[in-house]
C-alpha positions as CSV (number, residue, x, y, z in Angstrom):
1,M,-3.2,-16.9,-4.2
2,Y,-4.5,-14.0,-6.4
3,Y,-2.3,-11.1,-7.5
4,V,-3.2,-7.5,-8.2
5,Y,-0.5,-6.0,-10.5
6,V,0.5,-2.8,-12.2
7,L,2.4,-3.0,-15.5
8,E,4.2,-0.2,-17.2
9,S,4.5,-0.2,-21.0
10,L,8.1,0.2,-22.2
11,I,6.7,2.0,-25.3
12,D,4.6,4.8,-23.9
13,Y,5.1,4.3,-20.1
14,N,1.3,4.1,-19.5
15,K,0.2,1.9,-16.7
16,Y,-2.2,-1.1,-16.7
17,T,-3.7,-2.6,-13.5
18,G,-5.1,-6.1,-13.5
19,C,-5.7,-9.2,-11.4
20,T,-4.7,-12.8,-11.9
21,E,-3.9,-16.2,-10.3
22,D,-0.7,-16.7,-12.3
23,L,1.4,-13.5,-12.5
24,K,4.2,-14.9,-14.7
25,H,1.8,-16.3,-17.2
26,R,-0.3,-13.1,-17.3
27,L,2.8,-11.0,-17.9
28,Y,3.7,-13.5,-20.8
29,L,0.2,-13.0,-22.2
30,H,0.5,-9.2,-22.1
31,N,4.0,-9.3,-23.7
32,T,3.0,-11.6,-26.5
33,G,0.0,-9.5,-27.5
34,K,-2.7,-12.0,-26.3
35,V,-4.5,-9.4,-24.1
36,E,-6.7,-7.3,-26.4
37,S,-6.6,-4.1,-24.2
38,T,-2.8,-4.0,-24.1
39,K,-1.5,-5.6,-27.3
40,E,-0.6,-2.3,-29.0
41,R,1.5,-1.2,-26.0
42,K,3.8,-4.1,-25.4
43,P,6.3,-4.9,-24.0
44,F,5.6,-4.4,-20.3
45,R,7.3,-4.7,-17.0
46,I,5.8,-5.3,-13.6
47,I,6.3,-2.3,-11.4
48,Y,4.0,-3.4,-8.5
49,Y,2.1,-6.3,-7.3
50,E,0.2,-7.5,-4.2
51,G,-1.0,-10.9,-3.2
52,C,-4.4,-11.7,-1.8
53,I,-5.8,-15.0,-0.3
54,N,-9.1,-14.8,-2.1
55,K,-10.4,-13.7,-5.4
56,E,-13.0,-11.2,-4.1
57,D,-10.4,-9.3,-2.1
58,A,-8.1,-9.2,-5.1
59,Y,-10.7,-7.8,-7.4
60,H,-11.8,-5.3,-4.8
61,R,-8.2,-4.1,-4.4
62,E,-7.8,-3.9,-8.2
63,R,-10.9,-1.6,-8.4
64,Y,-9.4,0.5,-5.6
65,L,-6.0,0.9,-7.4
66,K,-7.8,2.0,-10.5
67,S,-9.6,4.8,-8.6
68,S,-8.1,8.3,-8.1
69,W,-7.4,7.4,-4.5
70,G,-5.6,4.2,-5.5
71,K,-3.5,6.0,-8.1
72,R,-2.5,8.5,-5.4
73,Y,-1.6,5.5,-3.2
74,L,0.6,4.0,-5.9
75,N,2.3,7.3,-6.6
76,N,3.2,7.6,-3.0
77,R,4.1,3.9,-2.6
78,L,6.3,4.0,-5.7
79,K,7.7,7.5,-5.0
80,Q,11.4,6.4,-5.5
81,Y,10.6,4.6,-8.7
82,F,8.8,7.6,-10.1
83,S,11.2,10.2,-8.8
84,N,13.3,9.9,-12.0
85,K,10.3,9.6,-14.3
86,E,7.9,12.2,-15.7
87,N,4.9,9.9,-16.0
88,P,3.5,8.7,-12.6
89,V,0.4,6.6,-12.3
90,G,-2.6,8.5,-13.6
Protein backbone atom coordinates (compact mmCIF):
# COMPACT_ATOMS: atom_id res chain seq x y z
CA MET A 1 0.00 0.00 0.00
CA TYR A 2 1.20 3.51 -0.84
CA TYR A 3 0.01 6.60 0.96
CA VAL A 4 -0.41 10.16 -0.22
CA TYR A 5 -0.37 12.49 2.75
CA VAL A 6 -0.68 16.13 3.72
CA LEU A 7 1.22 17.40 6.73
CA GLU A 8 0.70 20.67 8.53
CA SER A 9 3.58 22.39 10.28
CA LEU A 10 2.81 23.26 13.89
CA ILE A 11 5.25 26.18 13.58
CA ASP A 12 4.01 28.10 10.54
CA TYR A 13 0.88 26.06 9.56
CA ASN A 14 2.16 25.60 6.01
CA LYS A 15 1.31 22.33 4.30
CA TYR A 16 3.49 19.65 2.77
CA THR A 17 2.18 16.93 0.45
CA GLY A 18 4.10 13.72 -0.09
CA CYS A 19 3.91 10.02 -0.87
CA THR A 20 5.28 6.99 0.98
CA GLU A 21 4.91 3.27 1.65
CA ASP A 22 5.31 3.70 5.41
CA LEU A 23 3.28 6.62 6.73
CA LYS A 24 4.33 6.36 10.40
CA HIS A 25 8.01 6.17 9.53
CA ARG A 26 7.74 9.06 7.07
CA LEU A 27 6.08 11.25 9.72
CA TYR A 28 8.90 10.29 12.10
CA LEU A 29 11.48 11.36 9.47
CA HIS A 30 9.73 14.71 8.98
CA ASN A 31 9.48 15.34 12.72
CA THR A 32 13.11 14.48 13.42
CA GLY A 33 14.43 16.82 10.71
CA LYS A 34 15.66 14.06 8.39
CA VAL A 35 13.70 15.38 5.39
CA GLU A 36 15.68 18.26 3.88
CA SER A 37 12.69 20.15 2.48
CA THR A 38 10.83 20.28 5.80
CA LYS A 39 13.47 20.20 8.51
CA GLU A 40 13.10 23.91 9.37
CA ARG A 41 9.32 23.64 9.78
CA LYS A 42 8.99 20.72 12.22
CA PRO A 43 7.02 19.43 14.08
CA PHE A 44 4.22 18.25 11.82
CA ARG A 45 0.88 16.57 12.12
CA ILE A 46 -0.92 14.54 9.48
CA ILE A 47 -4.11 16.29 8.45
CA TYR A 48 -5.03 14.06 5.50
CA TYR A 49 -4.00 10.83 3.82
CA GLU A 50 -5.23 8.43 1.16
CA GLY A 51 -4.16 4.88 0.38
CA CYS A 52 -3.40 3.56 -3.11
CA ILE A 53 -2.73 0.01 -4.25
CA ASN A 54 0.13 0.85 -6.58
CA LYS A 55 2.96 3.36 -6.64
CA GLU A 56 2.09 5.01 -9.95
CA ASP A 57 -1.45 5.82 -8.82
CA ALA A 58 -0.14 7.25 -5.54
CA TYR A 59 2.40 9.53 -7.25
CA HIS A 60 -0.21 10.63 -9.77
CA ARG A 61 -2.54 11.53 -6.90
CA GLU A 62 0.27 13.39 -5.12
CA ARG A 63 0.87 15.52 -8.22
CA TYR A 64 -2.85 16.26 -8.43
CA LEU A 65 -3.09 17.31 -4.77
CA LYS A 66 -0.17 19.71 -5.31
CA SER A 67 -1.99 21.38 -8.23
CA SER A 68 -4.41 24.29 -7.86
CA TRP A 69 -7.35 21.92 -8.48
CA GLY A 70 -6.01 19.53 -5.86
CA LYS A 71 -5.62 22.30 -3.31
CA ARG A 72 -9.24 23.29 -3.96
CA TYR A 73 -10.26 19.67 -3.46
CA LEU A 74 -8.41 19.52 -0.11
CA ASN A 75 -9.88 22.83 1.06
CA ASN A 76 -13.35 21.48 0.30
CA ARG A 77 -12.63 18.01 1.71
CA LEU A 78 -11.21 19.45 4.95
CA LYS A 79 -13.71 22.29 5.22
CA GLN A 80 -14.56 21.57 8.86
CA TYR A 81 -10.89 21.31 9.81
CA PHE A 82 -10.08 24.64 8.18
CA SER A 83 -13.28 26.40 9.35
CA ASN A 84 -11.51 27.57 12.51
CA LYS A 85 -8.19 28.32 10.81
CA GLU A 86 -7.00 31.26 8.76
CA ASN A 87 -4.56 29.27 6.60
CA PRO A 88 -6.23 26.71 4.27
CA VAL A 89 -4.22 24.67 1.78
CA GLY A 90 -2.55 26.90 -0.75
